[in-house]
C-alpha positions in Angstrom: -24.3 3.0 -20.2 -20.5 2.3 -20.3 -18.9 -0.5 -18.5 -16.4 0.4 -15.8 -12.8 0.2 -17.0 -11.6 -0.6 -13.5 -11.0 -4.2 -12.7 -13.2 -5.8 -10.1 -10.5 -5.9 -7.4 -7.7 -3.5 -6.8 -4.2 -5.1 -7.2 -1.7 -2.6 -5.8 1.6 -4.2 -6.9 1.1 -3.6 -10.7 -0.3 -0.1 -10.1 2.5 1.0 -7.8 5.2 -0.3 -10.1 3.6 1.3 -13.2 2.9 4.7 -11.9 6.1 4.9 -9.9 8.1 4.3 -13.1 5.9 6.7 -15.0 6.5 9.6 -12.6 10.2 9.0 -12.6 10.5 8.7 -16.4 8.4 11.7 -17.0 10.4 13.7 -14.4 7.1 14.7 -12.9 8.8 15.8 -9.7 11.7 17.7 -11.2 11.1 21.4 -10.7 12.4 24.2 -12.9 13.9 26.8 -10.6 12.8 29.5 -13.1 9.4 28.0 -13.5 6.1 29.6 -12.2 5.1 29.4 -8.6 6.5 30.1 -5.2 9.4 27.8 -4.3 9.0 25.1 -1.7 11.8 22.8 -0.8 12.6 19.9 1.4 15.8 17.9 1.8 15.4 14.3 2.7 17.0 13.2 5.9 19.7 11.1 4.1 19.4 7.4 5.2 22.5 5.5 5.7 23.8 3.8 2.5 23.8 0.6 4.6 20.2 1.1 5.7 17.0 -0.9 5.2 13.6 0.6 5.4 12.0 0.4 8.8 8.7 1.8 10.1 10.3 5.0 11.3 11.6 5.6 7.8 8.2 4.8 6.3 6.5 7.4 8.6 9.2 10.0 7.8 8.9 9.5 4.0 5.1 9.4 4.1 4.9 12.7 6.0 7.4 14.4 3.7 5.6 13.1 0.6 2.2 14.3 1.9 3.6 17.8 2.4 5.3 17.9 -1.0 2.3 16.6 -2.9 0.0 19.0 -1.1 2.2 22.0 -1.8 2.4 21.1 -5.5 -1.4 21.0 -5.5 -1.3 24.6 -4.1 0.7 25.8 -7.2 4.2 25.8 -5.7 7.3 24.6 -7.5 8.4 21.9 -5.1 11.9 20.5 -4.8 12.2 17.4 -2.6 15.8 16.5 -2.8 16.9 12.9 -2.1 20.2 11.4 -1.2 22.1 9.0 1.1 24.7 9.3 3.8 28.0 7.4 3.6 27.6 6.3 7.2 31.3 6.0 8.1 31.3 3.6 11.0 28.4 1.4 9.8 29.7 1.1 6.2 33.2 0.3 7.3 31.9 -2.3 9.7 29.9 -4.0 6.9 32.8 -4.2 4.6 35.2 -5.3 7.4 32.8 -8.2 8.2 32.8 -9.2 4.6 36.6 -9.2 4.5 36.7 -11.2 7.8 34.5 -13.9 6.2 37.1 -14.1 3.5 39.9 -14.4 6.1 41.2 -10.9 5.5 41.3 -7.5 7.3 41.5 -4.0 6.1 45.1 -3.8 7.3 45.9 -6.7 4.9 44.6 -4.6 2.0 45.9 -1.2 3.1 44.0 2.0 3.0 43.7 2.5 -0.8 42.6 -1.1 -1.6 40.2 -1.1 1.3 38.5 2.0 0.1 38.2 0.4 -3.4 36.4 -2.4 -1.7 34.0 0.0 0.1 33.2 1.8 -3.1 32.5 -1.5 -4.8 30.2 -2.4 -2.0 28.4 0.9 -2.3 27.9 0.5 -6.0 26.5 -3.0 -5.6 24.3 -2.5 -2.5 24.0 1.2 -1.9 20.9 1.6 -4.0 18.8 -0.7 -1.8 17.5 2.0 0.5 16.7 4.4 -2.4 14.7 1.6 -4.2 12.8 1.0 -0.9 12.0 4.7 -0.8 10.7 4.4 -4.3 8.4 1.6 -3.1 6.8 4.2 -0.7 5.8 6.4 -3.6 8.1 9.2 -2.5 7.8 12.1 -5.0 11.5 13.1 -4.8 13.4 14.6 -7.7 15.7 11.6 -8.5 17.6 13.8 -11.1 19.1 15.7 -8.2 20.0 12.7 -6.0 23.1 13.3 -3.9 25.6 11.2 -1.8 27.6 12.7 1.0 30.8 11.5 -0.6 30.1 12.5 -4.2 32.4 15.0 -5.8 30.4 18.1 -5.1 29.6 17.4 -1.5 33.2 16.4 -0.9 34.3 19.8 -2.1 31.8 21.5 0.1 33.0 19.5 3.1 36.6 20.6 2.5 35.6 24.2 2.0 33.8 24.3 5.3 36.6 22.6 7.2 39.3 24.9 5.8 37.1 28.0 6.4 36.4 27.1 10.0 40.1 26.3 10.5 41.1 29.6 9.1 38.6 31.3 11.4 40.0 29.6 14.4 36.8 27.5 14.9 38.5 24.2 14.2 41.4 23.1 16.3 43.4 20.0 17.3 44.1 19.1 20.8 44.4 16.5 23.5 41.0 15.9 25.1 39.0 13.2 26.6 36.6 11.6 24.2 34.1 8.8 24.0 36.1 5.9 22.5 34.7 2.6 21.0 37.3 -0.1 21.5 35.5 -2.2 18.8 35.0 0.4 16.1 38.3 1.9 17.2 37.1 5.4 16.8 36.1 8.5 18.7 32.4 9.2 19.1 30.6 12.5 19.7 28.7 12.9 23.0 25.4 12.4 21.2 26.6 9.2 19.5 26.6 7.5 22.9 23.6 5.6 24.1 22.9 4.6 27.7 21.6 1.2 28.8 20.6 -0.1 32.2 23.2 -2.3 33.8 23.3 -4.5 36.9 26.8 -4.0 38.2 28.6 -3.8 41.5 29.6 -0.9 43.7 33.1 -1.3 45.2 33.9 0.6 48.4 37.7 1.0 48.7 39.8 2.2 51.7 42.4 4.9 50.9 44.8 5.2 53.9 45.7 8.7 54.9 49.4 9.4 54.2 50.0 10.6 57.8 48.7 7.4 59.2 45.8 9.1 61.0 43.0 7.1 59.4 41.5 6.5 56.0 38.8 7.6 53.6 36.5 5.2 51.7 35.6 5.8 48.1 32.8 4.1 46.1 33.2 3.2 42.4 31.8 0.9 39.8 35.1 0.7 38.0 37.9 -0.2 40.5 40.4 -0.9 37.6 40.5 2.9 36.9 41.7 3.6 40.4 45.2 2.8 39.2 45.0 6.1 37.3 43.6 8.2 40.2 45.3 11.5 40.8 43.1 12.9 43.6 40.2 12.2 46.0 37.5 14.9 46.0 35.0 15.8 48.7 32.3 18.4 49.0 33.7 21.6 50.6 30.7 21.8 53.0 30.7 18.1 54.0 31.5 18.2 57.7 32.8 14.6 57.7 35.8 15.6 55.6 36.5 19.3 56.0 39.5 18.6 58.2 41.0 16.3 55.6 41.0 18.8 52.7 44.6 19.4 51.7 45.9 16.2 53.1 47.2 13.2 51.1 46.2 9.6 50.8 48.2 6.6 49.7 46.7 5.2 46.5 46.1 1.5 47.1 48.2 -1.0 45.0 50.4 1.8 43.7 51.9 3.5 46.7 51.4 6.9 45.0 50.5 9.9 47.2 47.5 11.9 45.9 45.8 14.9 47.4 42.3 15.3 48.9 40.7 18.2 47.1 37.4 20.1 47.6 34.8 20.7 44.9 31.1 21.4 45.0 30.7 18.9 42.1 30.9 16.0 44.5 27.5 14.5 45.5 27.6 14.1 49.3 24.8 11.5 49.2 26.4 9.2 46.6 28.4 6.3 48.2 30.6 7.6 51.0 30.7 11.2 49.8 34.3 10.7 48.6 35.0 10.7 44.9 38.1 9.1 43.3 39.3 11.4 40.5 40.7 9.7 37.3 41.1 12.5 34.7 42.1 10.1 31.9 39.1 7.8 32.2 36.0 9.8 33.1 34.5 12.9 31.4 33.6 14.7 34.6 36.9 13.7 36.2 38.7 15.3 33.2 36.9 18.6 33.9 37.9 18.3 37.6 41.4 17.5 36.7 41.7 20.6 34.5 40.1 22.8 37.1 42.5 21.6 39.9 45.6 21.1 37.8 45.8 17.3 38.3 48.0 14.9 36.4 46.5 12.8 33.7 47.6 9.1 33.9 46.3 6.8 31.2 46.0 3.2 32.5 43.7 1.9 29.7 44.7 2.0 26.0 42.6 2.4 22.9 42.1 -1.4 22.7 40.6 -1.5 26.2 43.7 -3.1 27.7 45.7 -2.0 30.7 48.8 0.1 30.0 52.3 0.0 31.6 51.2 3.0 33.8 48.7 0.6 35.4 51.6 -1.3 36.9 53.4 -4.5 35.8 50.9 -6.7 37.7 48.1 -5.5 35.4 49.7 -4.4 32.2 48.2 -6.1 29.1 45.1 -7.3 30.9 41.6 -6.4 29.6 39.9 -3.8 31.6 37.2 -6.3 32.6 39.8 -8.9 33.8 41.7 -6.2 35.6 38.6 -5.2 37.5 38.4 -8.7 39.1 42.1 -8.8 39.7 42.1 -5.3 41.4 39.2 -6.3 43.6 40.9 -9.5 44.7 44.2 -7.7 45.4 42.4 -5.0 47.4 40.6 -7.7 49.4 43.8 -9.5 50.1 45.3 -6.3 51.5 42.2 -5.6 53.6 41.5 -2.5 51.6 38.1 -3.6 50.1 35.5 -2.4 52.5 32.4 -3.8 50.7 30.9 -4.9 47.4 27.3 -4.2 46.8 24.9 -4.9 43.9 24.3 -1.7 42.1 22.1 -0.8 39.1 23.3 2.1 36.9 23.5 3.1 33.3 26.5 2.4 31.1 27.4 4.3 27.9 27.5 2.3 24.7 28.5 2.9 21.1 25.3 3.7 19.1 26.5 1.4 16.3 27.8 -1.8 17.9 26.7 -1.4 21.6 30.2 -1.9 22.9 30.8 -0.2 26.3 32.4 3.2 25.8 35.8 3.7 27.2 36.6 7.4 27.9 40.0 8.0 26.3 42.4 10.9 26.1 43.9 11.4 22.7 44.6 14.0 20.0 41.5 14.9 18.1 40.0 17.5 15.9 37.2 19.7 17.4 34.8 22.5 16.3 34.5 25.3 18.8 30.7 25.5 18.7 29.9 28.1 21.4 29.3 31.1 19.1 27.7 28.9 16.5 25.3 27.4 19.1 24.3 30.8 20.4 23.2 31.9 16.9 21.3 28.6 16.3 19.5 29.1 19.6 18.6 32.7 18.7 17.1 31.6 15.3 14.5 29.5 17.1 13.9 32.0 19.9 13.3 34.8 17.3 11.0 32.6 15.2 13.3 32.4 12.1 12.9 28.7 12.5 9.8 27.1 14.2 9.8 23.7 15.8 6.6 21.7 15.6 5.4 20.6 18.2 6.9 23.5 20.2 7.4 21.3 23.2 10.7 20.2 21.6 12.1 23.7 21.8 13.0 23.1 25.4 15.1 20.1 24.5 16.7 21.9 21.6 17.6 24.9 23.9 18.9 22.7 26.7 21.3 20.9 24.4 22.7 24.1 22.9 23.0 25.7 26.3 25.1 22.7 27.6 27.0 22.0 24.4 30.6 21.0 24.4 33.1 21.4 21.6 32.3 18.9 18.9 34.8 16.1 18.3 34.8 15.7 14.5 37.7 13.3 13.9 37.1 9.6 13.5 39.8 6.9 13.4 38.4 5.3 10.3 39.4 4.9 6.7 35.9 5.4 5.1 34.9 9.0 5.1 36.1 12.5 4.2 39.7 12.5 5.1 40.8 15.5 7.1 42.5 18.0 4.8 45.5 18.6 7.0 49.1 17.7 6.2 52.2 17.7 8.5 55.8 18.4 7.4 58.3 15.8 8.5 61.1 18.3 8.3 60.0 21.6 9.7 56.9 20.3 11.6 54.5 22.7 9.8 50.8 22.0 9.8 49.1 22.8 6.4 45.3 23.0 6.1 44.4 23.3 2.4 41.5 23.3 -0.1 43.8 21.6 -2.6 46.2 18.7 -1.9 49.7 20.2 -1.5 52.7 18.5 -3.1 55.3 19.5 -0.6 55.9 21.9 2.3 57.3 25.4 1.7 60.5 24.2 3.2 60.7 21.4 0.6 60.0 18.7 3.1 57.7 15.7 2.6 54.1 15.9 3.8 52.0 13.3 5.5 48.2 13.7 5.5 46.3 13.3 8.8 45.1 9.7 9.0 41.6 10.5 10.5 38.4 11.1 8.6 35.6 13.5 9.6 32.6 12.5 11.6 29.7 11.5 9.3 27.5 14.2 10.9 30.0 16.9 9.8 29.1 16.4 6.1 25.4 15.8 7.0 25.4 19.2 8.8 25.9 20.9 5.4 23.2 18.9 3.6 20.6 21.7 3.0 23.1 23.9 1.1 25.8 21.5 -0.1 23.2 19.4 -1.9 22.2 22.5 -3.9 25.7 23.1 -5.2 27.4 25.3 -2.6 30.1 26.7 -2.6 29.1 27.5 -6.1 26.3 30.2 -6.4 23.9 27.9 -8.2 20.4 28.8 -9.3 19.0 26.0 -7.1 20.7 27.6 -4.1 19.3 31.0 -4.9 15.7 29.7 -5.4 15.4 26.8 -3.0 17.5 27.8 0.0 16.5 28.1 2.8 14.3 25.0 2.7 10.7 25.2 3.7 10.4 22.4 6.2 12.6 19.6 7.7 10.8 16.4 8.8 12.8 14.3 11.2 12.7 12.2 14.3 13.4 13.7 17.7 16.4 11.4 18.3 18.5 13.4 15.7 17.5 16.8 17.0 21.0 16.9 18.4 23.0 14.8 15.9 21.7 16.7 12.9 19.1 19.4 13.3 21.1 21.7 15.6 24.3 21.2 13.6 22.5 22.0 10.3 21.3 25.2 12.0 24.8 26.1 13.1 26.4 25.5 9.7 23.5 27.0 7.7 23.5 30.2 9.7 27.3 30.5 9.6 27.9 29.8 5.9 24.6 31.0 4.3 23.6 33.6 6.9 20.1 32.1 7.0 18.6 29.3 9.0 18.4 26.2 6.7 14.7 25.7 7.1 11.7 27.7 8.2 9.9 24.8 10.0 11.1 21.7 11.7 8.5 19.0 12.1 9.4 16.4 14.7 7.4 13.3 14.0 6.6 10.7 16.7 7.9 7.2 17.2 6.2 4.2 15.7 5.7 1.7 18.5 3.9 -1.7 18.5 0.2 -1.9 19.3 1.0 -2.1 23.1 3.0 1.0 23.0 6.4 -0.8 23.2 9.4 0.2 21.1 9.9 -2.0 18.1 13.1 -4.2 18.3 14.3 -7.3 16.6 15.1 -8.8 20.0 11.6 -8.3 21.2 10.2 -9.7 18.0 7.6 -7.0 17.6 9.0 -5.3 14.5 6.6 -4.7 11.6 8.4 -4.6 8.3 6.9 -1.9 6.1 8.0 -3.6 2.9 6.2 -6.8 3.9 3.1 -4.7 4.7 3.3 -3.1 1.2 3.6 -6.5 -0.4 0.6 -7.8 1.6 -1.7 -4.8 1.7 -0.4 -2.2 -0.7 1.5 1.0 -0.2 -1.6 3.2 0.1 -3.0 1.2 3.0 0.3 1.5 4.9 0.6 5.2 4.2 -3.0 6.0 5.2 -2.4 4.0 8.4 0.6 6.1 9.2 -1.2 9.3 8.3 -4.3 8.5 10.3 -2.3 8.0 13.5 0.3 10.8 13.0 -1.0 13.1 15.7 1.5 15.8 16.5 3.5 15.0 19.6 1.9 11.6 20.1 3.6 8.2 19.3 1.9 5.9 16.8 0.7 2.5 18.0 1.1 0.3 14.9 -0.4 -3.1 14.2 -0.8 -5.2 11.1 -4.6 -5.3 11.8 -4.7 -1.5 11.5 -3.0 -1.7 8.1 -5.4 -4.4 7.0 -8.3 -2.2 8.2 -7.2 0.7 5.9 -6.7 -1.8 3.1 -10.5 -2.2 3.4 -10.7 1.6 3.0 -8.7 1.4 -0.2 -11.1 -1.2 -1.5 -14.1 0.9 -0.5 -12.7 3.8 -2.5 -12.0 1.5 -5.5 -15.5 0.0 -5.4 -17.1 3.4 -5.1 -15.1 4.5 -8.2 -16.2 1.4 -10.1 -19.8 2.2 -9.4 -19.3 5.8 -10.4 -17.5 5.0 -13.6 -20.3 2.6 -14.6 -22.7 5.5 -14.3 -20.6 8.3 -15.9 -21.7 8.0 -19.4 -20.0 10.5 -21.8 -18.2 13.6 -20.6 -20.4 15.4 -18.2 -19.5 19.0 -17.3 -18.5 20.2 -13.9 -21.4 20.3 -11.4 -23.2 23.6 -10.6 -25.5 24.3 -7.7 -28.3 25.2 -10.1 -28.1 21.7 -11.7 -28.1 20.0 -8.3 -31.7 20.2 -7.2 -31.9 17.1 -5.1 -31.2 17.4 -1.4 -28.5 14.7 -1.5 -26.7 16.6 -4.3 -26.7 19.9 -2.4 -25.7 18.1 0.8 -22.7 16.3 -0.7 -21.5 19.4 -2.5 -21.8 21.5 0.7 -19.9 18.8 2.8 -17.2 18.7 0.1 -16.5 22.4 0.6 -16.1 21.9 4.3 -13.8 18.9 3.8 -11.6 20.8 1.3 -11.1 23.6 3.8 -10.4 21.2 6.7 -8.0 19.1 4.8 -6.1 22.1 3.5 -5.8 23.5 7.0 -4.7 20.2 8.5 -2.1 19.5 5.9 -0.7 23.1 6.1 -0.4 22.9 9.9 1.1 19.4 10.0 -2.0 17.8 11.6 -1.9 14.9 9.1 -4.1 12.7 11.3 -6.9 15.2 11.1 -6.7 15.3 7.3 -6.7 11.5 7.1 -9.6 11.1 9.5 -11.6 13.9 7.8 -11.2 12.2 4.5 -11.9 8.7 5.9 -15.2 9.8 7.4 -16.2 11.7 4.3 -15.5 8.9 1.8 -16.7 6.0 3.8 -19.8 7.4 5.5 -21.0 10.5 3.6 -19.9 9.7 0.0 -20.3 5.9 0.0 -22.8 5.0 2.7 -25.2 7.9 2.0 -24.6 9.7 -1.3 -23.9 6.7 -3.5 -26.8 4.8 -2.1 -29.1 7.8 -2.7 -27.8 8.4 -6.2 -28.8 4.9 -7.3 -32.4 6.0 -7.3 -31.5 8.8 -9.7 -29.8 6.4 -12.0 -32.6 3.8 -11.9 -35.8 5.9 -12.0 -34.8 9.5 -12.7 -35.5 11.6 -15.7 -32.7 12.3 -18.3 -32.3 15.7 -16.7 -32.0 14.2 -13.2 -29.5 11.6 -14.4 -27.4 14.2 -16.0 -27.4 16.4 -12.9 -26.5 13.3 -10.8 -23.6 12.5 -13.1 -22.2 16.0 -12.9 -22.2 16.0 -9.2 -20.9 12.4 -9.0 -17.9 13.2 -11.3 -17.1 16.4 -9.5 -17.2 14.9 -6.0 -15.2 11.8 -7.0 -12.6 13.8 -8.9 -12.1 16.3 -6.1 -12.1 13.6 -3.4 -9.3 11.8 -5.3 -7.3 15.0 -5.4 -7.7 15.5 -1.7 -6.7 11.9 -1.0 -3.8 11.9 -3.4 -1.1 13.2 -1.1 -1.8 10.4 1.4 -2.8 7.6 -1.1 -1.0 8.4 -4.4 -1.3 5.1 -6.3 -4.9 4.1 -6.0 -6.1 7.7 -6.6 -3.8 8.1 -9.6 -5.1 4.8 -11.1 -8.8 5.8 -10.6 -8.1 9.3 -11.9 -6.6 8.0 -15.1 -10.0 6.3 -15.9 -12.2 9.4 -15.3 -14.0 10.7 -18.4 -13.5 14.3 -19.5 -10.6 16.5 -20.3 -8.8 16.3 -16.9 -5.0 15.9 -17.1 -4.0 12.3 -16.9 -1.4 12.9 -14.2 -3.1 13.5 -10.9 0.3 14.4 -9.3 0.2 17.7 -11.2 -3.5 18.5 -10.7 -4.3 21.6 -8.6 -6.0 21.5 -5.3 -9.7 21.8 -5.8 -10.9 25.4 -6.0 -13.3 26.6 -3.4 -17.0 26.9 -4.4 -18.5 29.2 -1.7 -21.8 29.1 -3.5 -22.1 25.4 -2.8 -21.9 25.8 1.0 -25.4 25.0 2.1 -25.8 24.5 5.9 -29.6 24.3 5.5 -29.3 21.3 3.1 -26.9 19.7 5.5 -29.4 20.1 8.4 -32.2 18.7 6.3 -30.1 15.7 5.2 -29.1 15.1 8.9 -32.8 14.7 9.7 -33.2 12.2 6.8 -30.2 10.3 8.0 -31.4 10.2 11.6 -34.8 8.8 10.6 -33.1 6.1 8.5 -30.6 5.2 11.2 -33.4 5.2 13.9 -35.4 2.6 11.9 -32.3 0.6 11.2 -31.5 0.5 14.9 -34.9 -0.8 15.7 -34.5 -3.5 13.2 -31.0 -4.4 14.5 -31.9 -4.4 18.2 -34.9 -6.6 17.7 -33.3 -9.0 15.3 -35.8 -8.2 12.5 -34.7 -9.8 9.3 -33.3 -7.2 6.7 -35.6 -8.7 4.1 -38.8 -8.0 6.1 -40.4 -4.8 5.0 -41.6 -2.6 7.9 -43.9 0.4 8.1 -42.9 3.7 9.6 -45.3 6.1 11.4 -43.8 9.5 12.1 -45.5 12.0 14.4 -44.3 15.6 13.9 -45.8 19.0 14.2 -43.0 20.9 12.5 -44.1 21.6 8.9 -40.5 22.1 7.6 -39.5 18.6 9.0 -42.6 17.1 7.4 -41.7 18.6 4.1 -38.2 17.0 4.3 -39.8 13.7 5.0 -42.3 14.0 2.1 -39.6 15.2 -0.3 -37.2 12.4 0.6 -39.7 9.6 1.3 -38.4 7.4 -1.5 -34.9 7.6 -0.1 -36.2 6.7 3.4 -38.1 3.8 2.0 -35.1 2.3 0.1 -32.4 2.9 2.7 -34.5 2.0 5.8 -36.3 -0.8 4.0 -39.8 0.3 4.9 -42.9 0.2 2.8 -45.7 2.5 4.0 -44.7 5.8 5.5 -47.2 8.0 7.3 -46.2 11.4 8.6 -48.1 14.2 10.3 -49.0 15.8 13.6 -51.8 13.4 14.4 -50.3 10.1 13.5 -51.1 7.3 16.0 -49.5 3.9 16.3 -50.6 0.6 17.7 -49.3 -0.3 21.2 -47.1 -3.1 19.9 -44.7 -0.7 18.3 -41.0 0.2 18.8 -40.3 3.9 19.1 -37.3 6.2 18.5 -37.0 10.0 18.3 -34.9 11.4 15.5 -34.5 15.2 15.1 -37.7 16.0 16.9 -39.7 13.4 14.9 -41.2 10.5 16.9 -40.9 7.4 14.8 -42.9 4.3 15.6 -42.5 0.9 13.8 -45.4 -1.5 14.3 -44.0 -4.9 15.4 -47.0 -7.1 15.0 -45.9 -10.0 12.8 -42.3 -8.7 12.7 -41.1 -9.8 16.1 -41.7 -13.0 18.1 -41.8 -11.4 21.5 -41.3 -14.6 23.6 -38.3 -15.7 21.5 -36.8 -12.2 21.7 -37.2 -12.0 25.5 -35.6 -15.4 25.8 -32.7 -14.3 23.7 -32.1 -11.2 25.8 -32.3 -13.2 29.0 -29.8 -15.7 27.8 -27.4 -12.9 26.7 -27.8 -11.1 30.0 -27.1 -14.3 31.9 -23.8 -14.8 30.0 -22.8 -11.2 30.7 -23.5 -11.7 34.5 -21.4 -14.8 34.5 -18.4 -13.2 32.7 -18.8 -10.1 34.9 -18.4 -12.1 38.0 -15.2 -13.7 36.8 -13.6 -10.4 35.9 -14.8 -8.6 39.0 -13.4 -11.4 41.2 -10.0 -11.0 39.5 -10.0 -7.3 40.1 -10.9 -7.8 43.7 -7.9 -10.0 44.2 -5.0 -8.0 45.8 -2.5 -10.6 44.5 -3.6 -10.1 40.9 -3.5 -6.3 41.2 0.0 -6.4 42.8 1.6 -8.9 40.4 0.0 -8.5 37.0 1.4 -6.0 34.6 -0.3 -2.6 34.5 -1.6 -3.0 31.0 -3.1 -6.4 31.8 -4.9 -4.9 34.8 -6.1 -2.0 32.7 -7.5 -4.4 30.0 -9.5 -6.3 32.7 -10.9 -3.0 33.9 -11.9 -2.0 30.4 -13.6 -5.4 30.0 -15.7 -4.7 33.1 -16.7 -1.2 31.8 -17.7 -2.7 28.4 -19.8 -5.4 30.1 -21.5 -2.7 32.3 -22.4 -0.7 29.2 -23.7 -3.7 27.3 -25.7 -5.0 30.3 -27.4 -1.6 30.7 -28.2 -1.5 27.0 -29.7 -5.0 27.0 -31.7 -4.2 30.2 -33.1 -1.0 28.6 -34.0 -3.0 25.5 -35.7 -5.7 27.5 -37.8 -3.0 29.4 -38.9 -1.5 26.1 -39.9 -4.9 24.8 -41.9 -5.7 27.9 -43.6 -2.3 27.7 -44.5 -2.8 24.1 -46.0 -6.3 24.9 -48.2 -4.7 27.6 
């Protein structure tokens, strides 16, 4: 018998590094577009070049890898295309911080030198995130790796911009945009985050110009009142109907502004009077356009007050001006009240600086027609969103979409391909850099760059070589599935839909799978400030990549967030070890090169049972992986490997290997090899490294690379429900006897007897045929089975599958000691129960304790109830046995 070639313990670090390098060097995941098989393609959501792997990335990569590996097993030519995003704001911020530490700024270097510094940084540090993706075992095609600012993608970006400009879908105009005073750039609506804020609500008196009274407005930003150009009331608000059309004197400025009527005004908010500042509020901008109001900018792009705010406030920061305005209003008797007020403030998604709405010249994409087509593609089923509950969010965003502001006041990014003539004032938008204007005048290129999401929106087709008509584009577009988080459904998914449909005339993907958030074990969002972040790379170092991946897969239920803890990852490391040890046992018993199992060779019940179960597991795993129910696939495999294969089959096969005939041993080896090999194949998409390492040691003519092995073929002739039913009876008998032993604290080393009363001849036949397995696994000596079996009174009884099992206890149990033990345990439970019950009866505890703490106490009480009932039932059984 051959020694196992697997080491005693599984050490993942060496295995992961070795196989990861092998797959990449051998170009295992580089598909030939003209090769056999149906095409299947996925584009990676490009992580920021500044990024570091977090648990959300780990989930996203794991899900994509499971899909791609499974589809390769199904015979498809799979392209999983990797790449990174240049991350305009984030990358510029990183390099600017580096320069600041050196006592310099980008303005000291100038644009050209600064961009050289950014490219240097990218070359030095930009590969970190891709190397981290490698650590996860991602089966991407690294030969096709792309970067949003590489030469090919830059050409695609310019082609799209110029084409949209020529079609009238890109325009430049003055508009109110979200402005970050720190990053000094515009932000799209969906790049703005909202955070709760404890502020103050100021109620300000605006005197009527005719001296007949006043109106009071409520605002959280009194500094912006210096730019008010109207006061608005609801047209049906009886309090103010008589004032519509009159004028008020704007406090601190003396300007006259009108009172206008608009149904937009919320009568219940504040006083029902709304100050309108078109230059500094998105909604006020719309009101101003609607009513033809003037636009007065009183805050500049640095967040400071302008000359139009008045000499008393010019140059002050907006925050300082707020306090000054409030004080001046109070001094003039125009501040009616200040109240504490909780509301949400808008922040930059990169640096968390409070957004300052700002009116400026920007570039926009007119998206209405593009959005309508993107909506229709999902409505008509060209693209399906999983889970479908996210369709409503997708539709809502497209239905309420505003023109997309695509210009950014940065230096790092795709520069807008527009030039202005200093002599004739012409505007030139060109695919190639022009030397001069037609009039001979000098040209100046637009200073702005494009929003990072503009280039990302082209990702599914630009990465495949567009605008060239490449073979990759012809074969692999549209892509098969996009895996992404819900928070970029707007940023990215909808925009890819719009651009893909417009330029390729096909939706860029057939399916969109929205994966859940990874939260901590209490369901809270992970954040560095909270200190509950779990670093996936540390978990890989500690427990191995397969353990992390299996944990993510096991909890990746569609539409449900994942509660992650290190303990869960450690738990699935035990599963990896269980598989490893099972494989070691198998390899020690796989002598020679046994052939594939056949039902004819597998005469033992345990063989027919495991082959039948394997057929069910194959079908269930295939279905679950195909329909994005990854948790179902993982949990099915976990149960099969741990309980059915290891706990039952391997234990039963030991009897064949120890006492069986040569023919029985050969049949056992055939089944063992088949089940192990096919189980490794099924597990491989979730746990690529440990399965590959074990696979490489299997005897026989199987290909050495499990990553290219096909999905196990179905063997309908192995499906045997009758064998499964008979094995279930055997298992229930063994478990029943084990439970008696466990409940009564009978030592495992003590051999018991089993008396089984049953009138069903088929059940008796199962017991007789499998008596040796029952003896070994239940640790019993004599077994007596029949319709007339009688047992002594001092016996423990259990019913399993219609068989009444009695285990004589004389000499096996000290009844007095066992009763004393049960009474002691019941006494402890009663004491603990009283403490928890008292806590839950305390109104103060219920009112003040966090909901999760209260729930945990209630769960404790329920668990103690169940344990008390179980112990009482056991005590009654023991007393009845004693007579």
